[in-house]
C-alpha positions as CSV (number, residue, x, y, z in Angstrom):
1,M,156.5,77.8,151.0
2,N,155.3,75.1,153.4
3,A,152.6,72.6,152.3
4,A,149.8,74.1,154.4
5,L,150.3,77.6,152.9
6,S,150.5,76.2,149.4
7,L,147.3,74.3,150.0
8,F,145.7,77.5,151.3
9,N,146.8,79.4,148.2
10,Q,145.3,76.7,145.9
11,F,142.0,76.8,147.7
12,N,141.9,80.6,147.7
13,T,142.6,80.7,144.0
14,R,139.9,78.2,143.2
15,W,137.4,80.0,145.5
16,F,138.2,83.4,144.0
17,Q,137.8,82.1,140.4
18,R,134.4,80.5,141.3
19,S,132.9,83.4,143.2
20,V,134.1,86.6,141.6
21,G,133.5,87.6,138.0
22,W,135.6,89.5,135.5
23,T,135.4,93.3,135.4
24,G,132.5,94.1,133.0
25,I,133.1,97.3,131.0
26,E,130.4,98.9,128.9
27,I,131.8,101.6,126.7
28,G,129.3,104.0,125.3
29,C,129.4,107.4,123.5
30,H,128.6,109.3,126.6
31,E,129.7,107.2,129.6
32,V,131.7,104.1,130.6
33,K,130.2,101.8,133.2
34,M,132.0,99.1,135.0
35,A,130.7,96.3,137.3
36,Q,131.9,93.2,138.9
37,V,129.6,90.5,140.2
38,C,130.0,87.7,142.8
39,K,128.1,84.4,142.9
40,L,127.9,82.6,146.2
41,D,125.6,79.7,146.9
42,G,123.8,80.3,143.6
43,R,123.0,84.0,144.5
44,W,124.3,86.9,142.5
45,S,125.4,90.2,143.9
46,L,127.1,93.4,142.7
47,S,130.5,93.6,144.5
48,S,131.8,96.7,142.6
49,I,130.4,99.4,140.4
50,W,132.0,102.5,138.8
51,T,130.9,105.2,136.3
52,I,133.0,107.5,134.1
53,E,130.8,110.1,132.6
54,N,131.7,112.0,129.4
55,P,135.2,110.5,129.2
56,V,136.4,112.7,126.4
57,P,134.2,115.8,126.0
58,Y,134.2,117.4,122.6
59,A,136.2,120.6,122.6
60,S,133.4,122.7,121.1
61,E,131.1,121.8,123.9
62,G,133.4,122.1,126.9
63,K,134.4,119.8,129.7
64,G,131.7,117.7,131.3
65,S,129.1,118.2,128.5
66,L,127.1,115.6,126.5
67,P,128.1,115.5,122.8
68,D,125.1,115.7,120.5
69,R,124.3,113.2,117.8
70,T,125.8,115.2,114.9
71,H,129.1,113.5,115.5
72,G,127.6,110.2,114.4
73,I,127.7,106.7,115.9
74,R,130.8,105.4,114.0
75,A,132.6,108.7,114.5
76,S,132.0,108.3,118.3
77,F,134.2,105.3,118.2
78,D,137.2,107.6,117.6
79,W,137.5,108.8,121.2
80,M,137.6,105.2,122.4
81,A,139.7,103.6,119.6
82,G,142.2,106.4,118.9
83,A,145.3,105.6,121.0
84,D,146.0,109.3,121.8
85,V,142.4,110.2,122.6
86,F,142.0,107.1,124.7
87,K,145.2,107.7,126.6
88,N,144.5,111.4,127.2
89,G,140.8,110.8,128.0
90,L,140.0,107.6,129.8
91,T,143.4,107.1,131.3
92,Q,143.2,110.3,133.4
93,F,140.0,109.2,134.9
94,F,141.5,105.8,135.8
95,T,144.6,107.6,137.2
96,E,142.5,109.9,139.3
97,A,140.5,107.0,140.7
98,D,143.0,106.0,143.4
99,N,140.6,103.3,144.7
100,L,139.8,101.7,141.4
101,N,142.2,98.8,141.8
102,A,140.9,98.2,145.3
103,L,137.3,98.1,143.9
104,F,137.8,95.6,141.2
105,Q,139.6,92.3,141.7
106,G,141.7,90.7,139.0
107,K,142.8,92.1,135.7
108,K,140.6,90.1,133.3
109,C,137.7,91.9,131.7
110,A,134.9,91.6,129.2
111,A,133.8,94.6,127.3
112,T,131.2,95.9,124.9
113,L,130.6,99.0,122.8
114,S,127.1,100.2,123.3
115,D,125.1,102.8,121.3
116,G,125.1,100.6,118.2
117,M,128.9,100.5,117.8
118,I,129.0,96.7,117.5
119,D,126.9,95.2,114.7
120,Y,124.3,92.7,115.9
121,R,121.7,91.2,113.7
122,E,119.2,88.3,113.4
123,L,118.6,86.5,110.1
124,D,116.3,83.9,108.7
125,L,118.1,81.7,106.3
126,P,117.3,78.5,104.4
127,F,120.2,76.7,106.0
128,S,119.9,74.3,108.9
129,D,123.7,73.9,109.2
130,L,125.8,76.7,110.7
131,D,128.7,76.0,108.4
132,D,126.5,76.7,105.4
133,A,125.0,79.8,106.9
134,Y,128.3,81.4,108.1
135,P,129.6,82.5,104.6
136,V,126.2,84.1,103.7
137,I,126.1,85.9,107.0
138,S,129.7,87.1,106.8
139,S,129.2,88.4,103.2
140,E,126.0,90.2,104.1
141,V,127.5,91.9,107.1
142,A,130.6,92.9,105.1
143,F,128.5,94.4,102.4
144,D,126.5,96.5,104.8
145,M,129.6,97.7,106.6
146,E,131.4,98.4,103.2
147,C,134.4,96.2,103.9
148,D,135.9,92.9,103.0
149,P,134.8,89.8,105.1
150,N,138.4,89.3,106.0
151,E,138.4,92.6,107.8
152,L,135.7,91.6,110.2
153,I,135.5,89.4,113.3
154,T,132.1,87.7,112.9
155,D,130.6,85.2,115.3
156,C,127.1,83.6,114.6
157,W,124.9,81.0,116.2
158,R,121.6,79.4,115.7
159,L,118.6,80.9,117.7
160,P,116.1,78.6,119.4
161,K,113.6,76.8,117.2
162,S,110.9,78.9,118.6
163,R,112.5,81.9,116.9
164,S,112.5,80.2,113.4
165,R,109.5,80.6,111.0
166,N,108.4,78.4,108.1
167,E,111.2,76.3,106.7
168,S,114.0,78.7,107.6
169,S,116.4,78.7,110.5
170,A,117.1,81.7,112.6
171,Y,120.7,82.9,113.3
172,A,122.2,85.7,115.3
173,A,125.5,87.4,114.3
174,V,127.9,89.7,116.0
175,S,130.5,91.6,114.0
176,L,133.3,94.1,114.6
177,K,136.1,95.2,112.5
178,C,139.3,93.5,113.3
179,A,141.2,96.8,113.6
180,E,138.7,98.1,116.1
181,A,138.7,95.0,118.2
182,E,142.5,95.0,118.2
183,Q,142.7,98.7,119.1
184,L,140.1,98.2,122.0
185,S,142.0,95.3,123.4
186,K,145.3,97.1,123.2
187,N,144.0,100.3,124.9
188,L,142.3,98.3,127.7
189,L,145.6,96.5,128.2
190,T,147.4,99.9,128.6
191,L,144.9,100.5,131.4
192,G,145.9,97.2,133.0
193,Y,142.9,95.1,131.8
194,D,143.3,91.9,129.9
195,C,140.2,91.8,127.6
196,Q,139.0,88.2,127.3
197,V,135.7,88.9,125.4
198,I,134.2,91.6,123.3
199,D,130.5,90.9,123.4
200,A,127.3,92.3,121.8
201,V,124.8,94.3,123.8
202,P,121.8,92.0,123.3
203,C,123.9,89.0,124.6
204,A,124.9,91.0,127.7
205,I,121.2,92.0,128.1
206,A,120.3,88.4,128.1
207,R,122.9,87.4,130.7
208,A,121.8,90.3,132.9
209,T,118.2,89.1,132.6
210,Q,119.2,85.6,133.6
211,M,120.9,86.9,136.7
212,M,117.7,88.5,137.9
213,I,114.9,86.2,136.6
214,Q,115.0,82.6,137.8
215,D,112.3,81.3,135.5
216,N,114.3,80.7,132.2
217,E,111.3,79.3,130.3
218,S,109.2,82.4,130.7
219,I,109.7,85.3,128.2
220,T,111.1,88.6,129.4
221,L,111.1,91.8,127.3
222,A,114.4,93.5,128.4
223,I,115.0,97.0,127.3
224,D,118.3,98.9,127.5
225,L,117.5,102.6,127.5
226,G,120.7,104.0,126.0
227,Y,121.8,107.5,125.0
228,N,121.9,107.0,121.2
229,Q,119.4,104.2,121.0
230,S,117.1,101.9,123.0
231,T,117.5,98.2,122.5
232,I,114.5,95.9,122.9
233,T,115.5,92.3,123.4
234,M,113.1,89.4,124.0
235,V,114.9,86.9,126.2
236,Q,114.1,83.2,126.8
237,N,116.3,80.5,128.2
238,D,119.2,82.9,128.8
239,Q,119.3,83.8,125.1
240,P,118.1,86.8,123.0
241,I,115.5,85.5,120.6
242,L,114.4,88.7,119.1
243,T,116.1,92.2,119.1
244,R,115.2,95.6,117.8
245,S,117.4,98.8,117.9
246,L,115.3,102.0,118.3
247,R,117.2,105.2,117.4
248,S,113.9,107.1,117.6
249,C,113.7,106.2,121.3
250,S,117.1,107.4,122.4
251,L,117.7,109.2,125.6
252,I,119.5,111.9,123.6
253,S,116.4,112.6,121.6
254,L,114.5,113.2,124.8
255,L,117.2,115.5,126.2
256,E,117.4,117.5,123.0
257,G,113.7,118.2,123.3
258,I,114.0,119.3,126.9
259,A,117.1,121.4,126.1
260,R,115.2,123.2,123.3
261,I,112.2,124.0,125.5
262,F,114.3,125.3,128.5
263,E,117.1,126.7,126.4
264,V,119.7,124.9,128.3
265,S,122.6,122.5,127.5
266,L,122.1,118.8,127.1
267,S,123.9,118.3,130.4
268,D,121.6,120.7,132.2
269,A,118.6,119.0,130.5
270,Q,119.8,115.7,131.9
271,T,120.1,117.2,135.4
272,L,116.5,118.5,135.0
273,L,115.2,115.1,133.9
274,F,117.0,112.8,136.3
275,Q,116.8,115.0,139.5
276,H,113.2,116.3,139.0
277,P,110.9,115.2,141.8
278,A,109.0,112.1,140.7
279,N,105.7,113.4,142.1
280,D,105.9,116.5,140.0
281,L,107.0,114.8,136.9
282,F,104.2,112.2,136.9
283,N,101.1,112.9,138.9
284,D,97.4,112.5,138.2
285,S,96.6,116.1,137.6
286,E,95.4,116.8,134.1
287,Q,96.2,120.4,134.5
288,E,99.8,119.5,135.4
289,E,100.0,117.4,132.3
290,F,99.4,120.4,130.0
291,S,101.3,123.0,132.1
292,N,104.5,121.0,132.7
293,P,106.7,120.9,129.5
294,L,109.2,118.5,131.2
295,R,106.3,116.0,131.8
296,Q,105.0,116.5,128.2
297,R,108.4,115.6,126.7
298,T,109.0,112.6,129.0
299,D,105.4,111.4,128.5
300,A,105.8,111.6,124.7
301,F,109.1,109.7,124.9
302,L,107.4,106.9,126.9
303,H,104.4,106.9,124.7
304,A,106.7,106.3,121.6
305,L,108.6,103.6,123.6
306,S,105.4,101.8,124.5
307,Y,104.3,102.0,120.8
308,E,107.5,100.3,119.7
309,I,107.0,97.7,122.5
310,N,103.6,96.8,121.2
311,K,104.9,96.7,117.6
312,T,107.6,94.2,118.8
313,L,105.0,92.1,120.5
314,E,102.6,92.1,117.6
315,Y,105.5,91.0,115.3
316,S,106.4,88.1,117.7
317,R,102.8,87.0,117.9
318,R,102.1,87.2,114.2
319,L,105.3,85.8,112.6
320,L,107.0,83.9,115.4
321,H,103.8,82.6,117.3
322,S,105.4,83.5,120.5
323,V,103.5,84.0,123.8
324,A,103.4,87.4,125.4
325,P,106.2,88.2,127.8
326,E,105.5,87.9,131.5
327,R,107.4,91.0,132.3
328,I,109.3,94.1,131.0
329,L,112.8,94.6,132.5
330,L,114.4,98.0,132.2
331,M,118.1,98.7,132.2
332,G,120.6,101.4,131.0
333,A,120.9,105.1,131.6
334,G,117.2,105.7,131.1
335,V,116.3,103.9,134.4
336,K,117.2,107.2,136.1
337,I,114.0,108.8,134.8
338,P,111.7,109.1,137.9
339,R,109.0,106.4,138.1
340,I,109.7,105.1,134.6
341,A,108.7,101.6,135.4
342,I,105.4,102.6,137.0
343,V,104.4,104.8,134.0
344,L,105.6,102.3,131.4
345,E,103.6,99.5,133.0
346,Q,100.5,101.7,132.9
347,K,101.0,102.3,129.2
348,T,101.6,98.7,128.3
349,S,99.6,96.7,130.9
350,I,102.7,94.5,131.3
351,P,104.3,94.1,134.7
352,T,107.5,96.3,134.5
353,Q,110.5,96.6,136.8
354,V,114.0,98.0,136.8
355,W,116.9,95.6,136.8
356,C,118.5,95.2,140.2
357,M,120.0,92.7,142.5
358,E,118.1,92.5,145.8
359,S,121.1,91.1,147.6
360,S,123.0,94.3,146.7
361,L,120.3,97.0,147.5
362,G,121.5,97.5,151.0
363,Q,125.1,97.9,149.9
364,W,124.4,100.6,147.2
365,G,121.5,102.4,148.6
366,S,119.7,104.6,146.2
367,R,122.2,104.2,143.3
368,P,120.4,103.3,140.1
369,L,121.8,99.7,139.8
370,G,119.8,99.2,136.5
371,S,122.3,101.3,134.7
372,F,125.0,98.8,135.4
373,A,123.1,95.7,134.2
374,I,125.0,95.3,130.9
375,A,128.3,95.6,132.7
376,A,127.1,93.1,135.2
377,G,126.1,90.7,132.4
378,L,129.6,91.1,130.9
379,S,131.2,90.3,134.3
380,S,129.2,87.0,134.5
381,L,131.0,85.8,131.4
382,A,133.8,84.6,133.7
383,W,131.6,81.6,134.6
384,D,131.5,80.6,130.9
385,A,135.3,80.6,130.5
386,P,137.0,77.2,130.3
C-alpha cells in the first residue's frame, strides 16, 4: 500500500468514526426499531432506520399479530433472550432484509430493552458520596428483583443538585440481570452486531431530546409512548432528572379498548387507530365526539395521559421546586396516533411536538420519525465512547 492510499484510509477512518454513530437497537415486546445517526458540522441527521414488527408472534395468536399483556413483561423477555427463539425469530427478518447491511454502517451497536424490561429507578439517599450509596442501591434493586446483588449488573450516578431535596442526594440506577445481558450480547453477536452498551430507556430519551433541543438549560418533558407502558422523563442538561413509568397509559391498553368495541384483533385495532383520517378522529363537532367510539377511546387515553403529566409537574413543583417545562416532546410508537401533539397541547396548555430531525424530513417523507427517537439516542452513544 502506498503512502498516499494509507493516508487516505487513515483520514477516511477518522472521518467515519466522527460522523456516523453506532447502530441503535431498541428491542420491545412488539417491535424492534433500529436507527443510525450522523453528525456533520454540529447537525444531527438520521441516516438509516428500520423496523421489525412482531418479531416472534405468539403461536396462539397467529403470525403478524400483537401479543396481549397476559404474557407479562418479564415473560416477554423470553422471545428475545432465548437463543432458539431469537435465532428462529429475529434472524429470519435480518436474513430476509437483503439491504440491511447496506443501510447500517459498521458492526458496533448500542441496545436497550423497552417496555420496562430494564430496571431504572431514582432514589433519594442520605449519602453524598456515590461509593457509599452504591451498596444500598444494589441491595434494594436485588431485593425487588428477588435475586442476589452479584447476579445483577447495576450502574448508578448522581442526579443534578436541582433534583435533590432536603439534605438527601438524588441518584439514578440502571440494573439488568447478568445472564440476560450476556444472552442479549451473544444473540446480537450472532446477528453480526458487537454490542458496546446496553442502556436504559430514560437515558436514551434524554440523549434523543438533546439531539433535537439546543437549549440544554431549559426543561423538556419527554414522553415515550410505548406499547406496554408510557415513560415520562423530565430532561435538563442532557440528563433525565425525573422519570415515571405509566402502565395505565400504555398503547396496548388503548388498543384493547378499541378491539373490544369493534370486536377485532389487536392488530386490526392498531390499523384502525393509526390509519384513521385525522380530521375524523379529532374534529370540533360535539356530535362526532359522542358518536365516534374510536374518538372516545383515544380521547380518554389522552385525557388520562394529560392527567399523569399534570401529576408529574405538580410533584416536581412541590417537592423539587423545579420550574415548569418549556415543551413536551413525544416519541415512541404512540406518535402514530393522528394529531396527538395538537390534542395533547390543548389538554395541557404546554407547547407539544413530536420528535424529529428537520434535516432528515426530506429524506424520509411521511415516516413517523418520532418512533425511532430512542434508537437514535442509542446511536449517539458512539460519540461518548473513548
